Backbone as CSV, one residue per row, in Angstrom:
resi,resn,N_x,N_y,N_z,CA_x,CA_y,CA_z,C_x,C_y,C_z
1,UNK,-25.521,-113.477,-175.544,-24.585,-113.084,-174.523,-24.221,-114.580,-173.846
2,UNK,-23.009,-114.805,-173.271,-22.564,-115.988,-172.693,-22.026,-115.563,-171.172
3,UNK,-22.551,-116.506,-170.356,-21.913,-116.508,-168.949,-21.046,-117.239,-168.592
4,UNK,-19.902,-116.955,-168.053,-18.994,-118.017,-167.462,-18.896,-117.952,-166.058
5,UNK,-18.819,-119.145,-165.470,-18.336,-119.222,-163.899,-17.051,-118.901,-163.836
6,UNK,-16.575,-117.900,-163.052,-15.253,-117.551,-162.579,-14.925,-118.009,-161.262
7,UNK,-13.762,-118.888,-161.178,-13.604,-119.305,-159.455,-12.968,-118.068,-158.921
8,UNK,-13.597,-117.738,-157.785,-13.241,-116.803,-156.896,-12.769,-117.425,-155.518
9,UNK,-12.008,-116.687,-154.801,-11.714,-117.002,-153.239,-11.877,-116.001,-152.500
10,UNK,-12.536,-115.914,-151.398,-12.590,-114.893,-150.359,-11.361,-114.684,-149.654
11,UNK,-11.021,-113.280,-149.533,-9.751,-112.916,-149.062,-10.078,-111.699,-147.961
12,UNK,-9.478,-111.782,-146.856,-9.453,-110.600,-145.711,-8.385,-109.686,-146.397
13,UNK,-8.890,-108.348,-146.482,-8.030,-107.306,-146.887,-7.886,-106.361,-145.852
14,UNK,-6.588,-106.188,-145.235,-6.265,-105.343,-144.152,-5.717,-103.930,-144.675
15,UNK,-6.041,-102.895,-143.931,-5.196,-101.686,-144.188,-4.123,-101.845,-143.072
16,UNK,-2.923,-101.231,-143.608,-1.765,-101.190,-142.847,-1.427,-100.054,-142.092
17,UNK,-0.816,-100.039,-140.978,-0.304,-99.035,-140.210,1.165,-98.583,-140.772
18,UNK,1.589,-97.467,-140.266,2.823,-96.983,-140.650,4.091,-97.865,-140.219
19,UNK,3.830,-98.556,-139.151,4.847,-99.541,-138.742,4.715,-100.925,-139.498
20,UNK,3.686,-100.956,-140.450,3.600,-102.273,-141.205,2.654,-103.320,-140.456
21,UNK,2.018,-102.973,-139.259,1.040,-103.994,-138.759,-0.304,-103.526,-139.273
22,UNK,-1.197,-104.674,-139.207,-2.565,-104.603,-139.365,-3.367,-103.791,-138.595
23,UNK,-4.302,-102.996,-139.133,-5.243,-102.026,-138.441,-6.467,-102.820,-138.630
24,UNK,-7.017,-103.142,-137.336,-8.243,-103.836,-136.969,-9.172,-102.971,-136.323
25,UNK,-10.422,-103.067,-136.737,-11.573,-102.331,-136.322,-11.740,-102.530,-134.662
26,UNK,-11.795,-101.458,-133.854,-12.349,-101.583,-132.502,-13.722,-101.667,-132.424
27,UNK,-14.333,-102.812,-131.956,-15.715,-103.066,-132.172,-16.419,-102.372,-131.075
28,UNK,-15.962,-101.922,-129.919,-16.708,-101.221,-128.813,-16.622,-99.797,-129.186
29,UNK,-15.754,-99.372,-129.876,-15.742,-97.868,-130.386,-16.872,-97.318,-130.915
30,UNK,-17.126,-96.127,-130.686,-18.373,-95.425,-131.363,-17.910,-94.958,-132.609
31,UNK,-18.933,-94.949,-133.637,-18.581,-94.447,-134.899,-18.843,-93.020,-135.119
32,UNK,-17.823,-92.335,-135.722,-17.891,-90.934,-135.998,-18.877,-90.678,-137.168
33,UNK,-19.865,-90.026,-137.003,-20.972,-90.028,-138.151,-20.717,-88.561,-139.045
34,UNK,-19.464,-88.848,-139.622,-19.180,-87.851,-140.832,-19.628,-88.494,-142.098
35,UNK,-19.457,-87.841,-143.235,-19.713,-88.509,-144.552,-18.493,-88.621,-145.354
36,UNK,-17.953,-89.935,-145.395,-18.485,-91.072,-145.067,-18.196,-91.237,-143.600
37,UNK,-18.883,-92.291,-143.031,-18.569,-92.571,-141.429,-17.133,-92.967,-141.143
38,UNK,-16.448,-92.783,-140.087,-15.192,-93.287,-139.835,-15.281,-94.027,-138.653
39,UNK,-14.389,-95.020,-138.679,-14.520,-96.075,-137.623,-12.986,-96.099,-137.047
40,UNK,-12.847,-96.225,-135.780,-11.812,-96.263,-134.923,-11.065,-97.693,-135.192
41,UNK,-9.765,-97.574,-135.541,-9.012,-98.821,-135.610,-7.822,-98.886,-134.846
42,UNK,-7.255,-100.057,-134.415,-6.008,-100.170,-133.666,-4.946,-101.132,-134.300
43,UNK,-3.715,-100.778,-134.367,-2.687,-101.429,-134.817,-2.433,-102.761,-134.190
44,UNK,-2.448,-103.786,-134.591,-2.066,-105.116,-133.971,-0.641,-105.046,-133.229
45,UNK,0.342,-104.354,-133.922,1.706,-104.470,-133.475,1.942,-103.313,-132.462
46,UNK,1.961,-102.046,-132.938,2.226,-100.943,-132.076,1.158,-100.417,-131.197
47,UNK,-0.069,-100.759,-131.452,-1.165,-100.248,-130.543,-1.766,-98.890,-130.956
48,UNK,-1.073,-98.082,-132.058,-1.504,-96.696,-132.370,-3.175,-96.991,-132.937
49,UNK,-3.845,-96.055,-132.422,-5.240,-95.829,-132.938,-5.339,-94.733,-133.947
50,UNK,-6.175,-94.996,-134.862,-6.424,-94.118,-135.923,-7.923,-94.277,-136.527
51,UNK,-8.517,-93.215,-137.009,-9.819,-93.191,-137.775,-9.793,-93.602,-139.089
52,UNK,-10.517,-94.572,-139.744,-10.539,-94.955,-141.113,-12.028,-94.630,-141.743
53,UNK,-12.072,-94.321,-142.913,-13.426,-94.367,-143.488,-13.973,-95.584,-144.110
54,UNK,-13.165,-96.715,-144.128,-13.798,-97.803,-144.379,-13.436,-98.951,-143.142
55,UNK,-13.915,-100.148,-143.319,-13.960,-101.137,-142.278,-12.651,-102.104,-142.591
56,UNK,-11.742,-102.085,-141.769,-10.653,-103.141,-141.971,-10.695,-104.207,-140.735
57,UNK,-10.702,-105.508,-141.014,-10.570,-106.216,-142.320,-11.865,-106.035,-142.959
58,UNK,-11.622,-106.067,-144.391,-12.892,-106.144,-145.416,-12.643,-107.314,-146.239
59,UNK,-13.809,-108.209,-146.555,-14.032,-109.255,-147.227,-14.100,-108.828,-148.530
60,UNK,-12.975,-109.226,-149.338,-13.316,-109.032,-150.839,-12.986,-110.536,-151.567
61,UNK,-13.220,-110.341,-152.892,-13.180,-111.549,-153.469,-12.267,-111.467,-154.659
62,UNK,-11.294,-112.414,-154.807,-10.161,-112.429,-155.769,-10.368,-113.486,-156.960
63,UNK,-9.904,-113.444,-157.988,-10.083,-114.484,-159.003,-9.079,-115.640,-158.527
64,UNK,-9.511,-116.784,-158.435,-8.657,-117.998,-157.957,-7.674,-118.310,-159.042
């Protein structure tokens, strides 16, 4: 078996609102303990709030 180093770069992936703005997690908001947990997010453009099952922004790695 051969292992190769694959160059990757860290990328912040945002969930988008209906208006096209980025949804960012509200740090001070309580987490809804459903399964999976839901986190309150707010749109950076229109200010609309909604609960998401994941955290936005999320750190992911893409091949460079």
